[in-house]
C-alpha positions in Angstrom: -72.7 -57.6 -52.5 -74.9 -57.9 -56.2 -77.8 -58.5 -54.8 -77.8 -55.1 -53.2 -78.5 -53.3 -56.0 -82.4 -55.3 -56.5 -82.7 -54.3 -52.8 -85.8 -53.0 -52.1 -84.4 -50.3 -49.8 -81.9 -49.0 -51.9 -83.5 -45.6 -52.5 -84.7 -45.5 -48.8 -83.8 -43.2 -45.9 -80.7 -45.8 -43.7 -82.4 -43.8 -40.3 -85.9 -46.4 -41.5 -83.2 -49.7 -40.5 -82.3 -48.3 -37.2 -84.8 -48.0 -34.4 -83.6 -46.7 -31.1 -85.6 -49.3 -29.0 -87.7 -52.0 -29.3 -90.9 -50.9 -28.0 -93.3 -47.2 -28.0 -93.1 -44.9 -31.4 -90.2 -47.0 -32.2 -92.5 -49.5 -33.0 -93.8 -47.8 -36.0 -90.6 -47.7 -37.8 -90.5 -51.2 -37.2 -92.8 -52.3 -38.7 -92.2 -50.0 -41.8 -88.8 -51.5 -42.5 -90.5 -55.0 -41.8 -92.8 -54.3 -44.8 -90.6 -53.1 -46.8 -88.5 -55.8 -46.8 -91.3 -58.3 -46.9 -91.0 -57.3 -50.4 -87.8 -57.2 -51.0 -86.4 -59.5 -53.6 -83.1 -60.4 -51.3 -84.6 -60.6 -48.4 -83.0 -63.6 -47.4 -79.8 -62.4 -48.4 -80.0 -59.5 -46.7 -80.3 -61.4 -43.4 -78.1 -64.1 -44.7 -75.4 -61.1 -44.6 -75.8 -59.4 -41.8 -75.8 -62.7 -40.1 -72.0 -63.2 -41.7 -71.0 -60.0 -40.6 -72.0 -60.2 -37.6 -74.4 -56.9 -38.3 -75.9 -56.7 -34.2 -77.4 -53.3 -34.9 -80.7 -52.7 -37.2 -83.2 -54.4 -38.9 -81.5 -56.8 -41.7 -83.6 -59.4 -44.3 -87.0 -58.1 -42.1 -86.0 -58.9 -38.7 -84.8 -57.1 -35.7 -81.6 -57.7 -34.1 -83.7 -58.5 -30.6 -85.3 -61.2 -33.3 -81.8 -62.5 -34.8 -80.7 -62.2 -31.0 -83.4 -64.8 -29.7 -82.9 -67.3 -33.5 -78.8 -67.5 -32.3 -79.6 -68.0 -29.1 -81.7 -71.3 -30.0 -79.6 -72.1 -32.8 -76.9 -71.8 -29.8 -79.4 -74.6 -27.7 -79.6 -76.8 -30.5 -75.9 -77.5 -30.9 -75.9 -78.5 -28.0 -75.9 -81.9 -26.6 -78.7 -82.7 -24.8 -78.3 -84.8 -21.4 -80.6 -87.1 -22.3 -77.8 -88.0 -25.6 -74.8 -88.1 -22.8 
């Protein structure tokens, strides 16, 4: 995990990346965390690591847990054959 040494969040309170919900006041927290990830040189590695480790909670690589769940759902749908292909 040498990429972690170059992370923009290295000296940031980790609580920033674990909002309690995806609505109301935590939306500002989510925006702040995503803005930091947007400037991070290793955001892609962070997201890949979170996916490999099954990290469900928190913001990783600029994505929320809800965004990652939605993406996994799309990936699962793509992996299934289309009825017209059968």
